[in-house]
VEXDO-963391 format. One line per field, with one value per residue: x negated, y negated, z of N, C-alpha, C in turn. Coordinates in pm, whole numbers. Layout:
residues N
n.u <- X,...
n.v <- Y,...
n.w <- Z,...
ca.u <- X,...
ca.v <- Y,...
ca.w <- Z,...
c.u <- X,...
c.v <- Y,...
c.w <- Z,...
This chain:
residues 326
n.u <- -2909,-2560,-2427,-2261,-1926,-1946,-2210,-2199,-2030,-2190,-2396,-2260,-2179,-2425,-2512,-2316,-2377,-2627,-2569,-2400,-2574,-2709,-2498,-2441,-2653,-2591,-2428,-2081,-1819,-1623,-1362,-1032,-816,-847,-783,-549,-365,-304,-72,-124,-61,-164,-101,-271,-407,-538,-777,-826,-1077,-1254,-1110,-1206,-1342,-1219,-1165,-953,-750,-545,-284,-42,-103,-307,-161,24,-149,-249,-6,45,-145,-415,-626,-887,-1010,-1046,-1286,-1332,-1173,-962,-924,-652,-554,-411,-263,-235,-369,-627,-735,-866,-1039,-1193,-1289,-1519,-1523,-1426,-1368,-1125,-835,-799,-1037,-1264,-1565,-1766,-2010,-1997,-1790,-1891,-2118,-2024,-2008,-1773,-1535,-1302,-1099,-835,-618,-407,-181,-283,-517,-858,-1154,-1138,-1396,-1515,-1364,-1442,-1706,-1666,-1530,-1728,-1896,-1787,-1616,-1310,-1039,-740,-470,-205,140,319,621,889,1124,1373,1358,1113,944,978,882,615,512,535,366,112,83,86,-148,-326,-295,-85,196,403,375,423,691,809,755,877,1142,1195,1172,1383,1600,1587,1639,1901,2027,1974,2133,2387,2385,2363,2603,2785,2770,2931,2923,2683,2371,2187,1859,1536,1219,906,591,366,266,128,-27,219,386,587,536,741,932,1066,1280,1225,1015,836,930,1187,1314,1298,1453,1704,1731,1762,2011,2050,2062,1864,1785,1688,1711,1630,1393,1118,880,630,640,546,761,968,1087,1359,1457,1439,1619,1852,1881,1982,1914,2004,1839,1488,1219,903,554,371,59,-294,-461,-388,-114,243,515,830,840,656,769,1029,962,893,1013,1190,1285,1403,1649,1810,2057,1931,1765,1943,2024,1781,1677,1443,1223,945,732,508,290,216,391,636,627,485,591,560,571,709,902,1189,1231,1121,1300,1529,1456,1434,1699,1828,1724,1838,2107,2213,2422,2406,2232,2279,2379,2164,1968,2035,1946,1680,1407,1317,1068,890,847,828,640,434,207,151
n.v <- -553,-599,-741,-1059,-1176,-1418,-1408,-1188,-1294,-1497,-1343,-1192,-1403,-1501,-1277,-1273,-1508,-1443,-1220,-1343,-1506,-1315,-1227,-1452,-1451,-1308,-1402,-1497,-1322,-1420,-1654,-1576,-1665,-1929,-2237,-2165,-2168,-2006,-1977,-1811,-1537,-1637,-1896,-2051,-2236,-2087,-2128,-1996,-1848,-1681,-1359,-1113,-922,-750,-677,-460,-438,-247,-25,-83,-315,-226,-35,-201,-358,-163,-91,-323,-317,-368,-203,-184,-407,-374,-332,-214,-37,21,281,333,318,520,576,502,844,836,599,593,793,710,456,255,287,81,124,169,-39,-181,-157,-265,-266,-530,-564,-360,-452,-700,-607,-514,-727,-897,-1115,-1201,-1127,-927,-879,-692,-828,-819,-688,-620,-584,-901,-1010,-907,-1030,-1293,-1283,-1236,-1470,-1655,-1603,-1739,-1634,-1614,-1515,-1361,-1319,-1113,-1140,-912,-807,-624,-587,-585,-822,-911,-720,-768,-1032,-991,-845,-1036,-1233,-1110,-1071,-1338,-1430,-1305,-1440,-1354,-1383,-1304,-1025,-966,-1046,-857,-612,-671,-693,-429,-301,-427,-329,-62,-84,-171,55,225,114,170,448,465,353,555,706,844,890,756,893,932,844,920,792,932,845,961,1223,1233,1394,1500,1281,1074,845,604,452,132,-150,-389,-273,-89,170,150,-6,151,363,238,159,406,472,551,521,367,544,422,116,-65,-204,-378,-291,-31,213,396,617,738,1068,1058,843,937,1153,1011,858,1028,1142,1250,1337,1390,1201,1186,1128,1295,1442,1510,1538,1626,1721,1681,1893,2067,2272,2186,1942,2017,2187,2025,1924,1702,1644,1885,1868,1717,1628,1672,1890,2097,2152,2175,1957,1801,1582,1522,1298,1168,921,661,648,656,442,232,17,-54,-55,189,213,217,463,631,587,690,963,1019,972,1184,1394,1337,1343,1594,1633,1431,1501,1577,1342,1170,1291,1220,968,797,647,321,209,416,459,223,-8,-252,-380,-567
n.w <- 3424,3385,3087,3073,2981,2839,2756,2584,2386,2281,2178,1983,1816,1728,1588,1390,1244,1146,985,808,668,520,363,207,40,-180,-466,-504,-683,-973,-901,-777,-635,-565,-403,-284,15,314,571,856,1094,1326,1326,1182,909,638,402,87,-120,-370,-445,-514,-373,-125,213,368,642,815,764,623,478,307,162,33,-127,-302,-426,-563,-753,-700,-626,-717,-617,-351,-109,130,401,693,946,963,713,543,320,-26,-40,-149,-66,193,138,-79,-20,177,534,797,1058,1327,1332,1571,1688,1555,1355,1334,1209,1020,856,756,632,393,231,193,28,127,411,495,756,970,1204,1541,1508,1604,1816,2002,2014,1784,1585,1628,1541,1268,1196,1251,1044,838,649,485,683,697,902,902,976,1188,1163,1246,1068,805,652,742,630,353,344,419,203,-2,97,103,-172,-259,-142,-305,-534,-694,-735,-906,-927,-660,-635,-797,-658,-413,-497,-574,-325,-193,-341,-265,8,-1,-112,98,299,197,220,496,577,557,781,1055,1335,1522,1627,1934,1968,2085,2082,2119,2201,2321,2550,2858,3116,3184,3178,2980,2713,2588,2322,2339,2288,2017,1866,1612,1600,1714,1520,1285,1359,1375,1105,992,1073,1333,1696,1932,2215,2436,2598,2786,2802,2637,2380,2423,2675,2966,3115,3390,3491,3559,3409,3149,3149,3211,2979,2786,2520,2192,1997,1969,1862,1701,1609,1355,1419,1421,1640,1973,1921,1918,1960,1920,2110,2305,2386,2486,2685,2885,3198,3224,2964,2912,3026,2866,2608,2360,2403,2422,2161,2048,1904,1734,1571,1367,1201,949,1075,960,744,877,1068,960,814,541,177,143,337,330,204,397,608,489,475,746,820,693,842,1087,1025,871,692,511,315,41,-76,-27,-183,-437,-463,-586,-472,-567,-522,-543,-806,-950,-1151,-1070,-1160,-1347
ca.u <- -2788,-2454,-2406,-2133,-1844,-1999,-2332,-2160,-1978,-2303,-2468,-2180,-2183,-2556,-2513,-2233,-2449,-2736,-2511,-2347,-2685,-2733,-2387,-2449,-2762,-2531,-2327,-1949,-1764,-1532,-1250,-902,-708,-897,-681,-435,-376,-209,-45,-124,13,-222,-63,-383,-407,-659,-803,-886,-1161,-1243,-1051,-1251,-1393,-1127,-1161,-813,-741,-403,-233,60,-168,-373,-58,77,-250,-246,120,35,-245,-544,-715,-1026,-1066,-1066,-1421,-1337,-1044,-973,-882,-507,-519,-399,-185,-245,-477,-760,-786,-964,-1137,-1279,-1338,-1590,-1437,-1480,-1322,-983,-800,-812,-1174,-1339,-1709,-1791,-2125,-1951,-1712,-1978,-2211,-1961,-2011,-1638,-1503,-1185,-1060,-693,-604,-276,-173,-319,-649,-959,-1135,-1156,-1537,-1542,-1303,-1526,-1821,-1620,-1501,-1856,-1956,-1721,-1542,-1167,-973,-596,-399,-67,235,382,759,952,1259,1379,1306,971,877,978,792,477,474,518,251,-7,76,49,-290,-401,-254,-8,335,490,369,489,835,846,755,980,1273,1211,1198,1519,1695,1586,1706,2045,2068,1970,2252,2500,2374,2386,2744,2868,2751,3051,2889,2537,2310,2093,1725,1428,1087,801,459,272,291,1,-4,361,462,610,539,863,952,1182,1324,1121,907,858,1012,1325,1371,1316,1570,1821,1741,1808,2148,2055,2061,1757,1842,1628,1735,1606,1265,1056,750,612,624,554,881,979,1177,1498,1493,1457,1745,1962,1895,2063,1889,2051,1725,1357,1142,763,466,281,-79,-386,-509,-282,16,365,611,953,812,591,866,1139,908,885,1136,1284,1348,1483,1783,1876,2133,1841,1714,2048,2024,1640,1669,1314,1177,812,702,380,297,216,516,748,617,396,665,505,669,786,982,1326,1225,1099,1427,1618,1417,1471,1845,1866,1691,1935,2242,2194,2532,2373,2125,2315,2387,2028,1891,2069,1882,1537,1357,1254,928,808,827,814,504,423,66,134
ca.v <- -626,-591,-872,-1125,-1196,-1530,-1361,-1104,-1378,-1564,-1243,-1165,-1519,-1504,-1170,-1314,-1606,-1373,-1139,-1434,-1550,-1207,-1222,-1562,-1428,-1253,-1497,-1437,-1300,-1528,-1676,-1529,-1729,-2054,-2341,-2112,-2178,-1916,-1994,-1673,-1508,-1715,-2035,-2121,-2248,-2025,-2161,-1881,-1864,-1561,-1240,-995,-825,-759,-574,-447,-381,-222,65,-144,-408,-146,23,-308,-394,-57,-100,-442,-292,-428,-104,-209,-521,-336,-280,-144,-22,74,421,347,307,661,590,637,922,801,476,625,885,643,325,256,278,-17,158,150,-182,-244,-134,-288,-293,-652,-539,-279,-538,-798,-535,-489,-854,-933,-1255,-1230,-1017,-922,-798,-692,-889,-725,-631,-669,-670,-1045,-1042,-876,-1136,-1412,-1265,-1254,-1611,-1726,-1579,-1830,-1559,-1631,-1401,-1383,-1228,-1104,-1114,-781,-823,-497,-607,-579,-946,-916,-637,-843,-1147,-941,-811,-1160,-1308,-1043,-1102,-1479,-1443,-1253,-1520,-1260,-1397,-1226,-885,-961,-1053,-726,-512,-709,-660,-284,-270,-475,-233,57,-117,-174,195,280,67,248,579,446,320,676,773,823,883,743,976,864,893,874,805,963,817,1059,1276,1246,1444,1522,1156,1038,706,594,326,52,-245,-471,-187,-29,290,107,-56,259,439,161,167,541,489,600,426,395,585,338,-25,-144,-275,-399,-230,111,218,527,616,853,1174,1017,754,1020,1225,915,806,1127,1145,1363,1379,1336,1168,1159,1123,1407,1404,1622,1550,1627,1718,1705,1974,2090,2356,2103,1843,2072,2253,1922,1934,1592,1661,2008,1835,1623,1691,1714,2023,2197,2184,2174,1856,1734,1541,1461,1247,1099,796,544,652,629,320,134,-94,-86,-41,315,218,261,607,696,580,787,1097,1032,982,1321,1479,1308,1373,1685,1623,1327,1550,1573,1202,1114,1351,1152,836,800,515,243,180,531,468,93,-51,-397,-411,-670
ca.w <- 3466,3284,3025,3099,2861,2761,2690,2471,2278,2217,2100,1865,1727,1664,1491,1277,1162,1076,879,707,583,425,268,113,-53,-301,-512,-519,-815,-1013,-811,-820,-560,-511,-389,-210,160,380,714,902,1216,1436,1306,1119,763,587,262,20,-238,-453,-381,-590,-276,-11,317,408,777,841,662,538,386,204,77,-52,-227,-404,-500,-648,-856,-664,-566,-758,-544,-211,-88,258,469,829,954,951,570,505,197,-83,22,-200,-3,296,81,-177,26,305,652,892,1193,1358,1326,1703,1736,1432,1354,1258,1122,908,766,689,547,263,157,146,2,210,499,528,877,1030,1337,1646,1484,1698,1933,1985,1986,1643,1503,1642,1452,1130,1174,1249,913,743,547,515,746,706,992,852,1085,1195,1204,1210,1018,659,598,772,530,226,359,423,64,-78,148,52,-316,-275,-108,-420,-650,-777,-691,-993,-883,-531,-657,-853,-551,-315,-555,-565,-185,-164,-399,-181,134,-31,-122,233,371,147,284,640,600,560,910,1136,1477,1537,1731,2021,1935,2172,2020,2215,2148,2374,2684,2929,3253,3203,3169,2840,2671,2508,2251,2374,2186,1953,1822,1481,1619,1734,1394,1188,1406,1331,959,958,1120,1470,1807,2028,2344,2541,2570,2906,2800,2507,2361,2458,2820,3030,3199,3480,3448,3576,3298,3029,3166,3204,2843,2715,2376,2111,1915,2006,1742,1729,1493,1330,1447,1426,1778,2074,1853,1992,1886,1995,2227,2406,2436,2564,2803,2987,3277,3201,2832,2916,3078,2774,2498,2253,2435,2397,2018,2005,1799,1738,1437,1364,1068,935,1149,874,668,966,1147,898,752,410,68,149,460,303,178,526,681,425,517,887,825,657,956,1193,975,758,596,412,228,-101,-117,-26,-292,-563,-461,-614,-431,-674,-491,-574,-950,-1013,-1184,-1050,-1181,-1452
c.u <- -2686,-2430,-2268,-2057,-1899,-2126,-2298,-2110,-2091,-2380,-2393,-2186,-2316,-2567,-2433,-2304,-2560,-2681,-2453,-2455,-2718,-2624,-2399,-2564,-2711,-2421,-2193,-1912,-1667,-1409,-1122,-789,-753,-786,-559,-464,-265,-195,-28,-56,-41,-183,-173,-362,-541,-672,-879,-973,-1144,-1184,-1087,-1304,-1315,-1153,-1019,-805,-593,-344,-131,-2,-235,-271,2,-22,-256,-121,120,-71,-382,-639,-862,-1089,-1093,-1204,-1436,-1199,-1068,-913,-731,-461,-514,-321,-215,-368,-616,-818,-896,-1072,-1239,-1346,-1417,-1495,-1501,-1432,-1174,-954,-813,-950,-1271,-1489,-1732,-1907,-2084,-1874,-1804,-2079,-2156,-1955,-1873,-1627,-1380,-1154,-911,-677,-461,-283,-200,-453,-751,-1074,-1168,-1300,-1572,-1483,-1385,-1649,-1779,-1590,-1629,-1925,-1892,-1658,-1394,-1106,-826,-535,-251,28,298,521,837,1100,1256,1320,1157,890,867,879,645,427,447,395,120,-25,32,-98,-379,-368,-176,138,431,493,440,640,887,857,862,1119,1299,1242,1340,1624,1702,1657,1858,2100,2072,2093,2376,2502,2412,2535,2834,2853,2869,3019,2737,2486,2210,1955,1624,1295,983,666,358,324,155,30,144,448,469,604,646,872,1081,1223,1203,995,939,948,1159,1389,1390,1432,1698,1840,1794,1949,2161,2059,1946,1819,1792,1650,1702,1474,1217,922,750,576,630,669,886,1083,1323,1544,1517,1590,1863,1985,1976,2037,1947,1937,1599,1277,997,685,393,139,-165,-436,-391,-143,132,457,730,926,750,690,966,1094,892,1017,1237,1356,1436,1626,1859,1959,2044,1788,1817,2048,1883,1618,1543,1269,1039,782,566,389,302,344,633,744,539,463,590,611,756,883,1125,1330,1205,1228,1530,1586,1452,1623,1892,1835,1792,2075,2229,2303,2507,2276,2159,2319,2248,1946,1919,2004,1732,1480,1281,1106,836,780,802,667,498,280,44,178
c.v <- -621,-729,-928,-1141,-1307,-1490,-1276,-1188,-1449,-1467,-1211,-1279,-1527,-1396,-1208,-1410,-1538,-1291,-1227,-1480,-1444,-1203,-1331,-1545,-1370,-1345,-1428,-1417,-1412,-1535,-1619,-1603,-1862,-2159,-2294,-2120,-2094,-1955,-1854,-1658,-1584,-1861,-2118,-2127,-2197,-2055,-2046,-1925,-1741,-1444,-1115,-886,-842,-644,-575,-372,-369,-139,3,-240,-331,-86,-81,-346,-289,-68,-219,-425,-348,-330,-134,-326,-488,-274,-209,-142,26,214,439,341,447,683,473,711,883,677,508,717,812,516,339,226,183,8,135,2,-253,-223,-149,-302,-417,-634,-460,-360,-629,-730,-503,-614,-895,-1082,-1299,-1105,-1031,-829,-807,-757,-784,-659,-692,-571,-816,-1078,-1014,-983,-1264,-1403,-1291,-1400,-1694,-1711,-1663,-1756,-1572,-1502,-1436,-1277,-1227,-1068,-977,-798,-702,-517,-595,-706,-959,-834,-710,-959,-1104,-909,-939,-1238,-1244,-1076,-1247,-1501,-1394,-1330,-1433,-1264,-1316,-1079,-869,-962,-920,-621,-542,-674,-510,-242,-313,-381,-107,33,-124,-33,261,239,144,387,569,420,442,755,741,811,876,830,891,927,835,898,824,940,922,1111,1300,1284,1457,1400,1111,887,692,457,259,-36,-321,-390,-136,93,253,67,54,348,369,171,303,569,547,486,464,427,501,192,-117,-219,-291,-326,-82,120,363,525,743,953,1132,930,833,1094,1130,862,899,1127,1269,1423,1315,1319,1140,1154,1255,1359,1529,1646,1540,1625,1743,1788,2001,2171,2275,2006,1908,2163,2155,1919,1824,1608,1786,1982,1739,1697,1740,1855,2132,2243,2194,2075,1773,1706,1478,1421,1180,959,672,535,607,488,207,10,-149,-62,84,322,265,411,684,698,677,929,1121,1048,1123,1418,1460,1353,1464,1676,1516,1377,1537,1430,1139,1167,1283,1014,853,662,445,222,296,544,335,61,-203,-445,-521,-807
c.w <- 3353,3224,3056,2969,2774,2689,2569,2356,2205,2130,1972,1765,1654,1557,1368,1186,1083,960,768,613,479,319,163,14,-185,-349,-533,-663,-849,-924,-869,-750,-501,-509,-313,-60,222,526,772,1037,1337,1427,1243,969,712,438,198,-98,-326,-375,-461,-497,-146,85,372,540,814,730,569,437,272,108,-17,-161,-338,-489,-596,-757,-827,-596,-597,-685,-396,-196,46,321,611,833,948,806,509,376,104,-31,-24,-134,97,243,-5,-125,157,421,754,1035,1211,1372,1460,1765,1618,1457,1269,1162,999,806,686,598,410,177,105,117,83,292,528,648,929,1167,1445,1624,1579,1710,1904,1949,1840,1552,1511,1552,1307,1099,1170,1114,804,625,580,570,764,795,952,965,1073,1252,1155,1177,866,598,626,673,397,233,357,282,-15,-32,101,-96,-339,-245,-222,-547,-749,-735,-777,-955,-749,-544,-710,-742,-447,-367,-548,-422,-147,-220,-312,-48,115,-42,16,313,326,210,432,669,606,691,1001,1286,1491,1650,1810,2003,2034,2101,2130,2149,2193,2507,2748,3073,3285,3195,3024,2821,2563,2440,2297,2257,2130,1923,1683,1493,1635,1602,1292,1228,1360,1181,915,1008,1259,1570,1899,2163,2460,2507,2687,2907,2656,2501,2399,2606,2868,3130,3286,3428,3454,3459,3170,3035,3150,3064,2753,2563,2309,2029,1973,1878,1782,1598,1479,1357,1455,1568,1874,2010,1949,1903,1976,2121,2340,2471,2530,2678,2919,3065,3250,3069,2828,2962,2987,2670,2385,2277,2405,2253,1961,1890,1816,1595,1451,1220,1067,995,1062,794,754,1023,1080,845,631,304,76,266,436,276,308,609,622,474,663,899,792,771,1070,1155,853,653,489,305,80,-153,-124,-143,-425,-574,-480,-582,-542,-648,-523,-724,-1017,-1039,-1176,-1072,-1282,-1400
């Protein structure tokens, strides 16, 4: 007989308690952030203890921890933690952030778990919470201020407000430089972000998405404004949106390229097809909203507006050279 949802939750909870008992058999390392309370994305106040053993779930969180100088405290990451490259290569992998292995996380004996909002599944989070290990869910807000706030919150959770202020200041300088670059754009182009094409139907980014915000940061206009989130749309909607440029993520599996996009009958009728204007960028770099976001927006802006190349080349992003480890 197929187990019910309540049976699965009870099984997960029992597993969490058993694994927690194993975790408590090993005494924690000296505290680094005791007494700190974080109000997380779930509206919960999470009291932190030692932070010498951190499991980082979410590429942006991992990138921030590395930028703050805490690589040595990370004992595990998820599969979206692709930058810096050594993160996924050197650290144990606990699975994709939306398909976590609770056993894998707890088996690393973490003292704290940092997870990007939207991590799961719910049953895995219930196991982790049953283990009484502090779990901080960081809000995912795709705005300039949301990025700054995320950096400061991660730093505060690590009792490193000074390092957080340093990194946030570098990001702010880059965002200011980006605005200067963006202000020289005379005619914004219409950009359509394509997440995937399945059976000839395209999944497109609407408003209130990372794709929408990075397009804006790069000085473009999202060609789609009739819905929020990501949605599979019909051919007529793509033609009516009249994108000047199609934007997508680079990927190893099921890659999208210009030939694939413009062979699709709906995209073949858009202005983008006339000029074969297609841009693909690394997904975490483009959509992660981590410390490199301003640099990613700069690179996208140059792809959208080649005339900005010389001006952009004179700007060296502060976040690529700043040392906030002290």
